[in-house]
C-alpha positions in Angstrom: 14.8 17.7 20.2 17.5 16.8 17.8 18.4 19.1 15.2 17.1 18.2 11.8 20.6 17.1 10.5 20.9 16.9 6.8 21.3 13.4 5.0 22.3 15.0 1.7 26.0 14.2 2.0 26.1 10.5 1.9 29.2 8.3 2.4 31.4 7.7 -0.4 32.4 4.2 -1.3 34.5 2.7 1.7 33.7 5.6 4.0 31.7 5.6 7.1 27.9 6.4 7.1 26.9 9.3 9.3 23.5 9.3 11.0 22.0 12.3 12.5 21.0 11.9 16.1 24.1 10.1 17.0 26.5 11.9 19.5 28.8 13.8 17.5 26.8 13.8 14.3 29.0 14.9 11.5 31.9 12.5 12.4 32.2 8.8 12.2 29.9 6.4 13.9 30.3 6.0 17.6 31.3 2.4 17.1 33.8 3.1 14.3 32.4 0.4 12.2 31.5 0.8 8.5 28.1 0.2 6.9 26.9 -3.4 7.4 27.9 -5.2 4.1 24.3 -6.8 3.8 22.5 -3.7 3.5 23.1 -2.7 -0.2 22.6 -6.2 -1.5 19.6 -6.9 0.5 17.9 -3.5 -0.5 18.8 -4.2 -4.2 17.3 -7.7 -4.1 14.1 -6.7 -2.2 13.7 -3.5 -4.5 14.1 -5.3 -7.9 11.9 -8.3 -6.8 9.3 -6.1 -5.3 9.2 -3.7 -8.2 8.8 -6.5 -10.6 6.0 -8.2 -8.7 4.5 -4.8 -8.0 4.3 -3.8 -11.6 3.2 -7.1 -13.0 0.8 -7.9 -10.1 -1.1 -4.5 -9.9 -1.3 -4.3 -13.8 -3.0 -7.7 -13.7 -5.4 -6.5 -11.0 -6.3 -3.4 -13.2 -6.7 -5.4 -16.2 -8.8 -8.1 -14.3 -11.2 -5.5 -13.1 -11.6 -4.1 -16.6 -12.0 -7.4 -18.2 -14.3 -9.2 -15.8 -17.8 -8.1 -15.5 -18.3 -9.6 -12.0 -15.3 -7.5 -10.8 -16.2 -4.5 -12.9 -19.8 -4.3 -11.7 -18.8 -4.7 -8.0 -19.5 -1.6 -5.8 -15.8 -1.3 -4.9 -14.2 -1.9 -8.2 -13.0 1.7 -8.5 -11.4 1.3 -4.9 -9.6 -1.7 -6.1 -8.1 0.1 -9.2 -7.2 3.1 -6.9 -5.5 0.8 -4.5 -3.6 -0.9 -7.2 -2.6 2.4 -8.5 -1.3 3.5 -5.3 1.0 0.4 -5.0 2.2 1.0 -8.6 3.3 4.6 -7.5 6.0 2.8 -5.2 7.5 1.0 -8.1 7.9 4.0 -10.4 10.0 7.0 -9.8 11.3 6.2 -6.0 12.4 2.8 -7.0 14.6 4.0 -9.8 16.2 6.6 -7.6 16.9 4.2 -4.8 18.6 1.8 -7.2 20.6 4.6 -8.7 21.8 5.6 -5.1 22.7 2.0 -4.3 24.8 1.7 -7.5 26.5 5.1 -6.8 26.7 4.5 -3.0 25.2 7.9 -2.5 22.4 10.2 -3.5 22.0 10.1 -7.3 20.3 13.5 -8.1 19.7 16.8 -6.5 17.3 18.1 -3.7 14.4 18.6 -6.0 14.4 14.9 -7.2 14.8 13.9 -3.6 11.8 15.6 -2.4 9.8 14.6 -5.5 10.7 10.8 -4.9 9.8 11.0 -1.2 6.5 12.8 -2.1 5.5 10.0 -4.7 6.5 7.4 -2.1 4.3 9.2 0.4 1.4 9.0 -2.1 1.8 5.4 -2.5 1.9 4.7 1.3 -0.7 7.1 2.4 -2.9 6.5 -0.6 -2.8 2.7 0.2 -4.0 3.2 3.8 -6.6 5.6 2.9 -8.0 3.5 0.1 -8.1 0.6 2.3 -9.9 2.7 4.9 -12.4 3.9 2.3 -12.8 0.4 1.2 -13.6 -0.8 4.7 -16.1 1.9 5.2 -17.7 1.1 2.0 -18.1 -2.6 3.0 -19.2 -1.8 6.5 -22.0 0.5 5.2 -22.9 -2.3 2.6 -23.1 -5.1 5.2 -24.5 -3.3 8.3 -26.4 -0.1 6.9 -27.8 -1.1 3.5 -30.1 1.7 3.4 -27.5 4.2 4.0 -25.2 2.5 1.6 -27.9 2.8 -1.2 -28.2 6.4 -0.5 -24.6 7.5 -0.2 -22.9 5.1 -2.7 -24.8 5.9 -5.8 -22.7 5.0 -9.0 -22.1 8.6 -9.8 -20.8 9.2 -6.2 -18.1 6.5 -6.4 -15.7 8.5 -8.6 -16.1 11.6 -6.3 -15.1 9.4 -3.3 -12.1 8.3 -5.2 -11.1 11.9 -5.8 -11.7 12.7 -2.1 -9.4 10.0 -1.0 -6.7 11.3 -3.2 -7.3 14.8 -2.2 -6.9 13.8 1.5 -3.8 11.9 0.6 -2.2 14.9 -1.0 -3.4 17.2 1.7 -1.7 15.0 4.4 1.6 15.1 2.6 1.8 18.8 1.6 2.9 19.9 5.1 6.2 17.9 4.7 7.4 20.6 2.2 7.1 23.2 4.9 8.6 21.3 7.9 11.8 20.3 6.2 11.1 16.6 6.9 11.9 15.2 3.3 15.6 14.4 3.3 18.0 11.8 2.1 18.7 8.9 4.5 22.1 7.1 3.6 21.0 4.0 5.8 18.4 3.2 3.1 19.6 4.9 0.2 16.3 6.7 -0.1 14.7 10.2 0.3 12.2 9.7 3.0 10.4 11.3 5.9 13.0 12.3 8.7 11.3 11.6 12.1 13.6 14.0 13.9 12.5 17.1 12.1 9.6 17.8 14.5 8.4 15.9 17.4 4.8 17.1 17.3 4.7 16.9 13.4 6.0 13.3 13.5 3.4 12.2 16.1 0.7 13.8 14.0 2.0 12.0 10.9 2.1 8.6 12.7 -1.4 9.1 14.1 -3.0 10.4 11.0 -1.4 8.3 8.5 -1.3 5.0 10.4 -2.9 4.5 13.7 -6.2 6.4 12.9 -6.9 4.7 9.7 -6.1 1.3 11.5 -8.6 2.0 14.2 -11.2 3.0 11.6 -10.6 -0.1 9.5 -10.5 -2.4 12.6 -13.8 -1.1 13.8 -15.5 -1.6 10.4 -14.2 -5.2 10.0 -15.3 -5.9 13.6 -18.8 -4.8 12.8 -18.8 -6.9 9.7 -17.6 -10.1 11.5 -20.0 -9.6 14.3 -22.8 -9.4 11.7 -21.6 -12.5 9.9 -21.3 -14.5 13.0 -24.8 -13.5 14.1 -26.2 -14.4 10.7 -24.7 -17.9 10.9 -26.6 -18.3 14.2 -30.0 -17.2 12.9 -32.8 -19.5 12.2 -33.4 -20.7 8.5 -36.4 -18.4 8.2 -34.2 -15.4 8.6 -31.5 -16.5 6.1 -32.7 -13.9 3.6 -30.9 -11.3 5.9 -27.7 -13.2 6.0 -24.7 -11.8 4.0 -24.1 -13.6 0.7 -21.1 -16.0 0.6 -19.5 -13.8 -2.2 -19.8 -10.8 0.2 -18.2 -12.9 2.9 -15.4 -13.7 0.6 -15.0 -10.1 -0.3 -14.8 -9.1 3.3 -12.2 -11.8 4.0 -10.0 -10.9 0.9 -9.7 -7.2 1.9 -9.4 -8.0 5.6 -6.4 -9.9 4.8 -5.0 -7.2 2.7 -5.5 -4.9 5.5 -3.9 -7.1 8.0 -0.8 -7.7 5.8 -0.5 -3.8 5.4 -0.6 -3.4 9.1 1.9 -6.1 9.9 4.4 -4.6 7.3 4.2 -1.1 8.3 3.7 -1.4 12.0 7.5 -1.7 12.8 8.5 1.4 10.9 5.6 3.5 12.3 6.3 2.1 15.7 9.9 3.3 15.5 8.8 6.7 14.3 6.4 7.1 17.4 9.0 6.0 19.8 11.4 8.5 18.2 8.9 11.4 18.3 8.1 10.7 21.9 11.8 11.0 23.1 14.1 11.7 20.1 17.3 12.5 22.2 17.0 9.3 24.2 15.5 6.8 21.6 17.2 7.7 18.3 20.7 6.7 19.4 19.3 3.4 20.6 17.5 2.2 17.4 19.8 -0.3 15.9 20.5 0.4 12.2 19.8 -3.1 11.2 16.3 -3.0 12.9 15.5 0.4 11.0 16.6 -1.2 7.6 14.8 -4.4 8.2 11.6 -2.5 9.0 12.0 -0.4 5.9 12.5 -3.5 3.7 9.3 -5.2 5.2 7.3 -2.0 4.6 8.6 -1.6 1.1 7.7 -5.3 0.3 4.0 -4.6 1.1 3.4 -2.9 -2.2 3.6 -6.2 -4.2 1.4 -8.3 -1.9 -2.2 -7.2 -2.5 -2.2 -8.6 -6.1 -1.0 -11.9 -4.7 -3.6 -11.9 -2.0 -6.4 -11.3 -4.6 -5.2 -14.2 -6.7 -4.9 -16.5 -3.7 -8.3 -15.9 -2.1 -10.6 -14.8 -5.1 -11.4 -17.2 -7.8 -12.5 -14.3 -10.2 -9.2 -12.7 -10.0 -7.3 -16.0 -10.2 -9.2 -16.8 -13.5 -8.6 -13.5 -15.0 -4.9 -13.7 -14.2 -4.7 -17.1 -16.1 -6.6 -15.6 -19.1 -4.3 -12.6 -19.2 -1.2 -14.5 -18.9 -2.3 -17.0 -21.4 -3.2 -14.3 -23.9 0.2 -12.8 -23.6 2.0 -16.1 -23.7 0.1 -17.3 -26.9 -1.7 -14.3 -28.5 -2.5 -16.1 -31.6 -4.6 -18.7 -29.9 -6.3 -16.2 -27.8 -7.4 -14.3 -30.9 -8.7 -17.5 -32.5 -10.7 -18.4 -29.5 -12.1 -14.9 -29.2 -13.2 -15.0 -32.9 -14.9 -18.4 -32.4 -16.6 -17.1 -29.3 -17.9 -14.0 -31.1 -19.7 -16.2 -33.7 -21.3 -18.4 -31.2 -24.9 -17.1 -30.2 -25.3 -15.9 -26.6 -26.9 -18.5 -24.6 -28.4 -18.4 -21.1 -27.7 -14.8 -20.5 -30.9 -14.4 -18.8 -30.4 -17.5 -16.7 -27.1 -16.5 -15.3 -27.3 -12.6 -14.5 -24.2 -10.9 -13.3 -24.1 -10.7 -9.5 -23.5 -7.3 -8.2 -21.1 -6.6 -5.4 -19.1 -9.5 -6.0 -15.4 -9.2 -5.5 
């Protein structure tokens, strides 16, 4: 296994980047070429755009859930807020350190900040996939095991499940501090998980953080779609057992979010698995451009969920418009709200809020 070379000494401006795992690590690249000139501008653009869309989009998601009764009364609303919070974590502390490292062409702060930013980024990534997994299990029980769902997903249980998801997330990341696997990588100007630190630990991380949740989520959505297809073939006398259209839209929205997450993170985790299987053979063969591109794709995922909700769900789309309109013209919004408060409530009994509507 390769030694856990340190990334702490990044190249200065104009010097050659050094990559642990290359033959003769500690010297120049084997090819004698400098860092590709597109890396720093591409990372900067992706980071700035992703951070801006991430912050705005996920704040819109949280505000929409808090404002809209259909979204707020849905059984999975806390999971949506939790998932949005996980995506927001990627746009906070880690993004600032990466930007500072790009502008300095080297690590901006010390080892403590490096490990802290890597841990926060891990919270975002692992928290996202664990929340997606919890959401899939929730919807699978709701669609396929309604009796079990009503027993285990009581209203007062839901905050406990959210806490459990984040406890599992933290528990999955704590071993990084004992294996020395959080270090600075000059290829991406970021403190991240070093896959050559430990072969077995890297394989465990790839399986527990990615492939196992992907398998669970895939099984859950497979069960849901089988139920939906069977329901469409039933006779009209049995339509009362069919999933509601709103439930189908909810399943579709979160399935798309899951599929996008899997597509964005599969290349990076695939590289990690290949390196863990045979680090001495695979590590020198991974092109730097491929690794950086896979990192950019994975980082870009944190801003996509809010866009998916807006495109596929009319409740979110309607709330997005209301919030943006209120921010753009707050005086008009206040006047409309005052007029609405003076009007007597009409038809509340005729249009009850539908539960479990995403």
